[in-house]
matplotlib code that plots the C-alpha trace (Angstrom):
import matplotlib.pyplot as plt

x = [-11.8, -12.8, -11.5, -14.3, -17.1, -20.4, -22.9, -26.2, -28.9, -32.3, -35.1, -38.2, -39.7, -39.4, -39.2, -40.7, -43.6, -44.4, -44.8, -47.4, -51.1, -52.1, -49.0, -48.2, -49.3, -47.1, -47.7, -46.7, -43.7, -42.5, -42.9, -40.7, -38.2, -37.7, -37.1, -34.5, -32.7, -32.8, -31.2, -28.4, -28.7, -26.4, -28.8, -32.6, -34.4, -37.5, -39.8, -40.3, -41.6, -43.2, -45.1, -48.0, -48.9, -48.6, -45.1, -44.0, -45.0, -43.7, -40.2, -40.2, -41.2, -38.6, -35.8, -36.6, -36.5, -33.4, -30.4, -27.2, -25.3, -28.1, -28.1, -31.7, -32.4, -35.2, -35.9, -36.3, -36.3, -33.9, -36.5, -36.1, -39.4, -38.8, -35.4, -36.7, -39.3, -37.1, -34.6, -37.4, -38.9, -35.1, -33.4, -33.6, -32.0, -28.4, -27.1, -29.6, -28.9, -30.8, -31.2, -31.6, -32.0, -32.2, -32.0, -28.8, -29.3, -29.5, -33.0, -34.5, -33.2, -34.6, -37.9, -38.9, -37.4, -37.1, -33.6, -30.1, -27.5, -26.1, -29.4, -29.8, -26.2, -26.8, -29.9, -28.1, -25.3, -27.5, -29.7, -27.0, -25.4, -28.5, -29.3, -25.9, -26.1, -29.6, -29.0, -25.9, -27.5, -29.9, -27.6, -23.8, -23.6, -26.2, -24.9, -26.2, -26.7, -26.9, -28.6, -27.9, -31.3, -31.2, -27.4, -27.6, -28.7, -25.7, -23.0, -23.2, -22.7, -20.8, -18.1, -20.4, -22.0, -18.5, -17.6, -21.0, -20.4, -17.3, -18.9, -21.5, -18.9, -17.4, -20.9, -21.2, -22.5, -21.0, -22.4, -22.9, -25.5, -25.6, -29.0, -29.9, -33.3, -34.7, -32.6, -32.0, -28.8, -26.0, -24.4, -20.7, -21.1, -23.0, -20.4, -17.6, -19.5, -19.5, -15.8, -15.2, -16.8, -15.3, -12.0, -12.7, -13.9, -11.9, -12.0, -13.5, -16.6, -19.3, -20.2, -23.8, -25.6, -29.3, -30.5, -34.1, -34.8, -36.6, -34.5, -33.9, -30.2, -30.2, -28.6, -25.6, -25.1, -25.2, -22.8, -20.4, -20.7, -19.5, -16.2, -16.0, -15.8, -19.3, -19.7, -23.2, -25.7, -29.3, -31.2, -35.0, -36.6, -38.3, -37.1, -40.3, -39.9, -41.5, -42.4, -40.3, -38.8, -35.6, -32.5, -33.0, -31.3, -31.1, -29.6, -26.8, -26.1, -25.6, -23.7, -21.2, -21.0, -20.2, -17.6, -15.8, -17.0, -17.4, -20.7, -22.5, -25.9, -27.5, -28.0, -29.9, -32.8, -33.3, -36.0, -38.2, -38.0, -39.0, -42.0, -43.3, -42.9, -44.6, -47.5, -47.6, -47.3, -49.5, -46.9, -46.5, -43.2, -42.8, -42.0, -38.9, -37.8, -34.1, -33.0, -36.7, -38.9, -40.7, -39.3, -35.8, -34.5, -36.4, -34.9, -36.7, -34.2, -32.7, -29.1, -29.5, -31.4, -28.2, -25.9, -28.1, -28.4, -24.8, -23.8, -26.3, -25.1, -22.0, -21.2, -21.1, -23.8, -23.8, -27.0, -27.6, -26.0, -26.1, -26.8, -30.4, -29.5, -27.3, -30.3, -32.5, -34.3, -35.1, -36.1, -33.8, -33.3, -36.8, -36.8, -39.7, -40.6, -41.6, -41.3, -37.9, -36.7, -35.2, -34.2, -32.3, -35.3, -37.4, -34.7, -34.6, -38.2, -39.0, -36.1, -37.4, -40.8, -39.4, -39.4, -36.5, -35.6, -32.5, -31.4, -32.3, -35.8, -35.8, -35.0, -38.0, -40.5, -39.3, -41.4, -44.5, -43.9, -42.9, -46.2, -48.0, -45.8, -47.1, -50.5, -50.2, -47.0, -45.2, -46.2, -47.5, -45.2, -48.2, -48.8, -45.1, -45.5, -48.5, -46.7, -43.6, -45.9, -48.0, -45.1, -42.5, -44.6, -46.9, -44.5, -46.2, -44.7, -44.8, -45.1, -48.5, -48.5, -51.5, -50.8, -48.2, -49.4, -47.4, -48.0, -45.7, -43.1, -40.6, -42.7, -44.9, -47.4, -46.8, -49.1, -48.2, -48.9, -46.2, -47.2, -50.7, -49.2, -50.3, -47.9, -48.8, -45.7, -44.2, -41.0, -38.9, -36.6, -35.2, -38.1, -40.5, -37.7, -35.6, -38.7, -40.2, -36.7, -36.7, -39.9, -39.0, -36.0, -37.8, -39.7, -36.9, -37.1, -33.6, -32.4, -29.6, -30.5, -28.2, -29.9, -33.0, -34.4, -37.7, -39.0, -42.0, -44.4, -46.9, -49.2, -51.5, -49.7, -52.3, -54.9, -53.6, -53.1, -49.7, -47.3, -44.1, -42.2, -40.0, -37.1, -35.5, -32.2, -31.5, -28.8, -29.4, -27.5, -23.8, -24.4, -26.8, -28.7, -32.3, -34.4, -38.3, -40.3, -43.7, -46.0, -48.5, -50.1, -48.7, -44.6, -44.1, -46.6, -44.7, -41.4, -42.9, -44.6, -41.2, -39.4, -42.0, -41.8, -38.0, -38.6, -40.6, -38.0, -35.5, -37.4, -37.8, -34.1, -32.8]
y = [116.2, 118.9, 122.5, 124.0, 126.3, 124.3, 125.0, 124.9, 123.7, 124.2, 121.6, 123.1, 124.0, 120.8, 117.9, 119.9, 121.0, 117.7, 116.4, 119.1, 117.8, 121.0, 122.0, 125.7, 127.6, 130.2, 133.1, 130.9, 129.3, 133.0, 134.0, 131.0, 131.8, 135.3, 133.8, 131.6, 134.5, 136.6, 133.3, 133.5, 130.0, 128.9, 127.1, 126.5, 123.6, 125.2, 122.3, 119.6, 121.5, 118.1, 117.6, 120.1, 123.2, 125.1, 123.6, 124.9, 128.4, 128.4, 127.6, 129.8, 132.6, 132.2, 131.4, 134.9, 136.7, 134.7, 136.6, 136.4, 134.5, 131.6, 128.5, 127.7, 124.1, 121.9, 118.3, 116.1, 112.2, 110.8, 111.3, 113.8, 115.4, 116.0, 117.6, 119.6, 121.2, 121.7, 123.6, 125.8, 126.6, 127.6, 128.9, 132.7, 132.1, 133.8, 130.2, 127.6, 123.8, 120.5, 118.0, 114.6, 111.4, 107.4, 104.7, 102.8, 100.5, 96.8, 96.5, 99.4, 98.6, 95.1, 95.6, 99.3, 99.9, 96.7, 97.4, 95.6, 97.9, 98.3, 99.5, 101.9, 103.1, 103.8, 105.5, 107.9, 108.7, 109.6, 111.9, 113.8, 114.4, 115.6, 117.7, 119.4, 120.1, 121.6, 123.8, 125.3, 126.0, 128.5, 129.7, 129.6, 129.3, 126.1, 123.2, 119.4, 117.5, 113.9, 112.0, 108.5, 107.9, 105.2, 105.5, 104.5, 101.0, 100.7, 99.3, 95.8, 97.5, 100.6, 99.7, 99.6, 102.8, 104.5, 103.7, 104.9, 108.2, 108.5, 108.1, 110.5, 113.2, 112.5, 112.9, 116.4, 116.5, 119.1, 117.9, 114.3, 113.9, 110.9, 110.5, 108.4, 108.3, 106.0, 106.1, 102.4, 101.9, 103.4, 106.7, 105.4, 103.0, 105.8, 108.3, 105.9, 105.3, 109.2, 109.4, 106.6, 108.5, 111.9, 109.9, 108.2, 111.3, 114.6, 117.4, 119.8, 117.8, 118.7, 115.9, 116.4, 114.7, 114.5, 112.7, 111.6, 111.4, 108.0, 107.1, 110.5, 110.6, 112.7, 115.9, 113.9, 111.9, 115.3, 116.9, 113.9, 113.6, 117.2, 116.2, 113.2, 115.5, 116.1, 120.3, 120.5, 119.8, 119.4, 120.5, 121.6, 124.6, 122.9, 119.5, 119.3, 116.4, 112.8, 110.6, 111.8, 114.9, 115.9, 117.0, 120.0, 123.0, 124.9, 121.8, 121.4, 125.1, 125.5, 122.0, 123.1, 126.6, 125.3, 123.0, 126.1, 125.8, 129.1, 129.5, 131.9, 131.4, 134.4, 132.3, 135.1, 134.8, 131.0, 131.6, 134.0, 131.8, 128.7, 130.4, 131.4, 128.3, 126.5, 128.8, 128.4, 124.6, 124.1, 121.7, 122.6, 122.8, 120.5, 122.0, 119.8, 120.5, 121.3, 125.1, 126.2, 124.5, 126.7, 124.2, 123.7, 126.3, 125.0, 123.6, 121.7, 119.6, 121.3, 120.3, 121.8, 124.8, 125.6, 125.2, 127.3, 130.0, 130.0, 130.3, 132.8, 135.5, 133.5, 132.7, 129.0, 127.9, 124.8, 123.3, 124.8, 124.2, 128.0, 131.7, 132.0, 135.2, 133.3, 132.2, 135.2, 134.2, 137.2, 134.7, 133.2, 130.2, 129.1, 128.0, 125.9, 124.6, 121.1, 118.3, 117.8, 121.3, 123.3, 126.3, 127.7, 127.6, 129.4, 132.2, 132.7, 132.7, 135.3, 137.3, 137.3, 138.3, 141.3, 140.7, 140.5, 137.1, 135.6, 131.8, 131.3, 132.5, 130.5, 127.3, 128.2, 128.3, 125.4, 122.7, 124.6, 125.1, 121.4, 120.5, 122.4, 120.7, 117.3, 118.4, 120.5, 119.4, 122.6, 125.2, 128.6, 131.6, 133.5, 130.5, 130.6, 134.3, 133.7, 131.2, 133.8, 136.5, 134.3, 132.6, 135.3, 138.2, 137.3, 135.6, 134.1, 134.4, 135.9, 139.3, 140.6, 144.3, 146.3, 149.9, 152.4, 156.2, 159.4, 161.9, 164.7, 164.9, 162.6, 161.0, 158.0, 155.6, 152.0, 149.4, 145.7, 142.3, 140.3, 136.9, 138.3, 141.1, 144.5, 147.4, 151.2, 153.3, 156.3, 156.4, 159.3, 159.1, 159.7, 158.3, 155.6, 152.7, 154.4, 155.5, 152.1, 150.4, 153.1, 152.5, 148.4, 149.2, 151.4, 148.1, 145.7, 144.7, 145.6, 144.7, 146.1, 147.2, 146.1, 146.9, 148.5, 148.6, 149.8, 148.9, 150.4, 148.1, 149.2, 146.3, 144.9, 142.1, 139.6, 141.7, 144.5, 147.3, 147.5, 150.3, 149.3, 146.3, 146.9, 144.8, 145.2, 143.2, 142.8, 140.9, 137.6, 135.4, 135.3, 137.9, 136.0, 138.3, 138.0, 139.6, 140.7, 141.9, 143.3, 145.2, 148.0, 150.8, 152.9, 153.2, 153.8, 151.0, 148.7, 149.5, 148.6, 145.4, 144.3, 145.1, 142.9, 140.0, 140.2, 140.2, 137.2, 135.1, 136.1, 134.7, 131.5, 131.1, 132.3]
z = [97.6, 95.5, 96.4, 94.4, 95.8, 96.1, 93.1, 94.6, 92.1, 93.0, 92.1, 94.0, 90.7, 89.2, 92.1, 94.6, 92.4, 90.9, 94.5, 95.6, 95.9, 93.9, 91.9, 91.2, 88.2, 86.4, 88.8, 91.8, 90.0, 89.4, 93.0, 94.3, 91.2, 92.3, 96.1, 94.4, 92.8, 96.2, 97.8, 95.2, 94.2, 91.2, 89.0, 89.0, 87.1, 86.2, 85.1, 82.9, 79.4, 78.0, 81.1, 80.1, 78.3, 81.6, 82.4, 79.1, 79.4, 82.9, 81.7, 78.9, 81.1, 83.7, 81.0, 79.9, 83.2, 84.2, 85.7, 83.8, 86.5, 87.2, 85.1, 83.9, 83.5, 81.9, 82.2, 79.2, 78.7, 76.4, 73.6, 70.9, 71.0, 74.8, 74.0, 71.3, 73.6, 76.3, 74.1, 72.7, 76.1, 78.0, 74.7, 75.8, 79.1, 79.5, 80.4, 79.5, 80.2, 78.9, 81.4, 80.1, 82.3, 82.1, 84.8, 84.4, 87.6, 86.6, 88.5, 86.8, 83.2, 83.5, 85.1, 84.5, 81.0, 79.6, 77.9, 78.0, 79.3, 75.9, 74.5, 77.6, 76.9, 73.1, 74.0, 76.5, 74.3, 71.4, 73.5, 74.9, 71.7, 70.2, 73.0, 73.0, 69.3, 69.5, 72.4, 71.0, 67.8, 69.6, 72.4, 72.3, 76.3, 76.4, 78.4, 79.0, 82.1, 82.2, 85.1, 85.9, 87.6, 90.5, 90.7, 94.3, 93.1, 90.9, 93.1, 91.4, 88.1, 88.8, 86.3, 83.5, 84.7, 85.0, 81.3, 80.1, 81.7, 80.1, 76.6, 77.8, 78.7, 75.2, 73.8, 75.1, 78.6, 81.1, 84.0, 85.3, 87.9, 90.1, 92.1, 95.0, 93.5, 96.1, 99.5, 100.5, 101.9, 103.7, 103.2, 102.9, 99.7, 98.0, 98.7, 97.8, 94.5, 94.0, 94.4, 92.0, 89.3, 90.1, 89.9, 86.6, 84.9, 83.5, 86.3, 84.1, 84.2, 87.0, 89.3, 90.8, 93.4, 93.6, 97.0, 98.1, 101.6, 102.1, 105.0, 106.3, 105.3, 102.1, 103.9, 105.1, 101.8, 99.9, 102.3, 102.3, 98.5, 98.3, 100.2, 97.7, 94.7, 93.7, 93.6, 92.2, 95.1, 93.9, 96.9, 97.5, 99.6, 102.5, 101.4, 99.0, 96.9, 96.1, 99.0, 101.8, 100.0, 98.4, 100.1, 102.1, 100.6, 104.1, 106.0, 103.4, 103.3, 107.0, 107.5, 104.7, 106.3, 109.7, 108.3, 106.7, 103.3, 101.4, 99.9, 97.3, 98.9, 100.8, 104.3, 105.9, 103.4, 104.5, 107.1, 105.4, 102.4, 104.3, 106.0, 102.4, 100.7, 103.6, 102.9, 99.3, 99.0, 102.0, 103.5, 107.0, 108.8, 111.3, 114.7, 115.0, 111.6, 111.7, 111.7, 110.5, 113.0, 115.6, 118.4, 116.9, 119.2, 122.4, 125.3, 128.2, 129.8, 132.9, 131.7, 128.3, 129.5, 131.9, 129.1, 126.7, 129.3, 130.3, 126.5, 125.3, 123.1, 122.2, 118.7, 119.5, 121.9, 124.2, 122.6, 119.4, 115.8, 114.7, 115.6, 114.7, 113.1, 110.5, 108.6, 109.1, 112.5, 114.7, 117.6, 120.2, 122.1, 123.7, 127.5, 128.2, 131.8, 132.0, 134.7, 133.4, 133.9, 136.6, 138.7, 135.6, 133.4, 135.8, 136.5, 132.6, 132.0, 134.8, 133.6, 129.9, 131.2, 132.7, 136.5, 139.0, 140.5, 142.1, 141.7, 145.6, 144.7, 141.4, 143.7, 146.2, 143.7, 141.3, 143.1, 142.8, 139.0, 138.8, 140.4, 137.6, 134.9, 136.2, 135.5, 132.3, 130.7, 129.4, 132.0, 130.0, 131.0, 132.6, 134.6, 135.9, 136.7, 138.5, 140.8, 140.9, 142.4, 144.8, 146.2, 146.4, 147.0, 150.0, 152.4, 155.5, 158.9, 162.4, 160.6, 159.4, 157.7, 158.2, 157.2, 156.5, 156.1, 155.8, 158.7, 157.7, 155.2, 157.1, 159.5, 159.1, 160.9, 160.7, 162.0, 162.0, 164.0, 165.1, 166.5, 167.2, 169.0, 167.6, 167.1, 166.2, 165.9, 164.4, 162.3, 161.0, 158.1, 154.9, 152.8, 153.5, 153.5, 156.2, 158.1, 158.4, 159.5, 162.1, 163.5, 163.6, 165.2, 168.1, 168.8, 168.9, 165.4, 163.9, 160.5, 158.3, 155.0, 152.2, 149.2, 147.5, 144.2, 142.7, 139.2, 137.4, 135.4, 133.1, 133.0, 135.8, 138.0, 139.0, 138.3, 141.1, 138.5, 140.2, 139.2, 141.1, 142.1, 145.2, 146.3, 149.6, 150.7, 154.4, 156.2, 157.6, 160.0, 158.7, 156.6, 154.1, 151.6, 152.2, 149.7, 150.1, 147.0, 146.7, 144.4, 144.8, 143.1, 145.9, 145.8, 149.4, 150.7, 147.9, 149.7, 153.1, 152.1, 150.6, 154.1, 155.9, 153.2, 153.9, 157.7, 157.3, 155.4, 157.7, 160.6, 158.5, 157.4, 160.5]

ax = plt.figure().add_subplot(projection="3d")
ax.plot(x, y, z, "-o")
ax.set_aspect("equal")
plt.show()
């Protein structure tokens, strides 16, 4: 295993761009380039100069504006004309690198290149030597990278590949890249092959990996390759690349970070970068995309919601991979209510909406919300709030509140029915709550007040224009806490309505 810090080599402007339905122009490439600089990547492959005049001009432009600490690479086939064009395009970069490639897998050499292994080997060595000579003529910091394309298919001829790579290093290659150009097989044999090459080559040679995501394992392959000796990790923003894409930089970076590996990347720039790249590429971020998907912080299972809420605000969450702030996300874990959710979700959702609720109340309204979920699927927050008010703020029972009016400074008139018997009484007290309880006590309805809160609200509730929510706690049998809530534009009236809701609950629960 290497103890070197990972070298993040971005391929969005080459692999990612060539896979877009509408590839970027120079101005767009420069925007992406500047975001990569903000991310503090170690190397950027800016394009394939021989692909088109625009690609050449883009490579030349980006090489000239590159910071001193970032390697700037251009792709070339093992052809002199390609190499010459790549050298011309990026020669002004502080650290220019010519990246040549050729497939060394038996299948590709035979059926695509129509070359024998020895012919392919000779072409590669000659190309690397020429690239190194040419780049050093124009820039003393020049480097050469060689990619053994389709390395993932080289298990049967790995000894030939390893011997070839030794010769390639002698010819001047600074970096040996081992791409899983098409992901077909298990991770472990691939990582073992990477380690075999690492062990066989001089330790001053950088081993790189460049993995595609055809089977969805490129992040795992890249992370494990680092621990097998590959320090240069070739990744793409948002996983853009041919077919199912290339290794996603964000996933690799966070997996290594979580594993205690020191990184140069500015991780807090990840989320804003991901959103920009999605907009520019016109490739939407899937809602379930790791780390950056809109649903990647959502919990709908009751068990997951319970764990998420209990560990909310902790560095390590019960059901999340990271603190979202690590990658620059300002949103938090999302609790969504479906038929699989429970009381904990309701409790959290109502609290997040800014309204008071107890666990017992969440239990009480849970069946009503579940019924909606069976019809709607995930229940919108406003619907849950509507059920909350409907079920908790108008408790049916023997008491029917009619009116409550102040007669004098400390005297109030209370009218109500109890089991269809009408009451019209006066109560004196220090405020409406005390006066109402005293009035009830006069006619034999005595309850002990154990708590009282009032909350001002700005928005209309259920179209009522309410400006206050009152919460009354009274003691039930065996000292049980009975909670009554009510809302009204008039705060005194809200208090009294809450008392009657609590009285009805007490009658039901006692």
